[in-house]
N, C-alpha and C positions, 0 to 999 in steps of 0.2 A: 506495500497502500502506499500511497504516499503520501506524508505528516503535512509538508509542505506545497501551491500550490508550484507547480511545472512552469518554466521559466527559464528556455535558451539561453544563451549568456556568450554572443563571441567576445573570447576572450585573446587578449595578445598576451607573445612574454611580460611583458613589458607594465603592462597593464597593473596603478593600484589595485587592494585586494577594494570593492566594492565595499559598499554600509550591506546592502542583504547580505555577500559571504559572514561577514566577522560577526551580523546578526545568528547563520546559519552553525555557521560556527560554535560558538556559545553555547545553545542549542544543544548541535550534535552530544556536548564535550559534558553537557547536566543529563545528557537521555539517564536511564536508568532500565533497560531493557530486562524483559525476560527474558528465561535461560530456551536459547533454541530461534533464538533472534538475535538478526546482523543491520547495522544503521549505518549508510552510506550518503554522502552527500553527491549531488546529482546534477551537474548542469542550471542551478539555483531551487535544489528541491534537498530537503530531508528522504529517503527509503529504507521502510523498516521494509527488510525482508521474511523469510523465513529458509533455515537451512535446511539444502536441499532430497528429498527424497531418493528411497538405492540409484533408481536410472541416472544422476545427476551426483549422486557419490562414486559409482564403480571407474564414470572413464576418466575421472579424475583421480580416484585412486593408481589407476595403468597408471591412466598420463606422471604424475609422480614417481614411479617406480624408475619407470622408464628415463625422467628425468634426470632419478637421484642414479642412475646410471654413463647418463652420456658427462654427468658434471663432476663421477668421480677421482680426474686428474685435472680439475683445473681450480679455479680459487675462486671457483663459484657456486652457488648453491639454493635450492628452490628449494618455497615457501608457501605454507598454504592457511590461508584466513588471518591474514596481517592487512595493521592497518597501509598505505601507500596511501603518503598527502602530497597536495600540491596548490600551493596556494590556500592557504583555507577550505580546496576541497577533497577530502577523504574517499578512496575507493577499498573493494575487501574485496582484489579478483580470487578467481576459486584458486592460481597461482600464481608468483611471479620469482625472477631468476634474478638476485641481484646478489655479490659480494657473501663468501662464505659466512663473514662474520660482519651482522648487519650493524656494529654498531657503528661502520666506514659511510656509511649513510641515514647520519640520525633524522631523523625532522629536525623545521629548527622546534617545535614544538612539546616532543619530545613525546607522538601520541605513533606513533608507530616510524617508517622507514623514507626520506624525498622519494618521489618521485623521477628525479633527475640518474642514480642508480639506479633504479631499474630497466633490465636489459630484456626481461622478459613477460605479460599478461598471455595469462589467458583464462577463458572465461566457458566455461560447462551452460547451455542452454538449455532451462526452465521452461517445462509447457506454459501457456495462455501469455495472451497479449502484449501486455506490459510484461512479462520479464523476458521478449525476445527482444522486443523494441527495447528494451536498455541494455543488454546489449550486442544490436546489433548494430544502433542509433547510437545512443547515447555515450556507451559508455567506451565505444567508437571513436564520438567526436574528442567527449575526454582524456581520452587513452593518447591523442595524437597533439590536442593540447597541449599536450603536459611534454613530446618530445619524448614518450615513451619508444624504443626503436620498433621492438614489435610486437604482436598484438595477437594470440593464436586464438581463434573462437570453431568450438567446436558441438556444431547445432543437430543435433534430435528430425528435428523442426524445418530445416529445409530441404524438400521432398523427399529421398533417399536416404538422407544422416550428407549432413557436408561440409571437411574441415576449411575454416578459412586464413589463412596467413596472409595478414596483412602489415605490411610495411614499406619505410621511406618517410617518419610523420611530417607535417609540413603543420607547423604546432598553428601561426596567422591564419593557415584554412579551417583548422578544427579538420584534415584531412587525413590520410592514409594516402598514396601517390601511388602504390604498389601494391593490388591486391590478387589470390593468388587460391585461386579453390578448387579444392578437387572435393571427391565422391568417395563417401568414405567403402570401406575394400577393395583404394587405388593412395600408395602411400604417397603424403605431404611431405613433404622435408624441406625442418625451417633452414631458412636461408646463412643466416646470416649472426649476430652473437654469439657467446658461448654455446647458444642451445646450436648454431648451427650442422645440420649435416644429422640431428636428429628425423628420424620417420616416423610420423603417428600416421601410422598403417590400417589395419582391420584384428590388430589384436587389442587395440588400445579402441576405436571405435561401436567393438560385437557386436550386437543386440542380446537377451537370452535367447537362447532356441525356446517357441512358445509348445507349449504344453502342448503331449498328444494327447488325438480327442481317442472316448469310452467307444 
């Protein structure tokens, strides 16, 4: 659900923090949510959503294992459900990649890590119009505004399933200039950054077999 009225706010990198951003930031810090819910600040709104169901959780778990293996000999680590902070915006990606020691990229407020040190974010799309629109549209713009180099979207609800890999962010336009769409069952390869060469294929995106009919 959306706690405050949705408002799209174009942001350029050197623009001052708006009064609305400050109000939302203070409100977000004061929130006391029940277990099983999380709150993010996305394009001029505080959005509260429940944690994911099993089908949401399973590809996240598989992709985290694949990233752990891929990054094992690097100075990077994969993180789950942490706060990524950018100019009094707060996002909680399903997964993100940053330095192995997150103290290297603290945000200035002490609530999470700074988006400038995040090299890749992953979202697994949940069902429902608001959920799909959040990950496909609004978070896509926000991650591009913050200059996060790679955005991976695992989307069960796009046809028969699509892995979307977005790169080359243009913060001033809030767009990713390169988009690679790969249907489920075919390997989607991360093209750059610490996770370069990681294949996101059927072992990660596969769905459970339907139960046999008696």
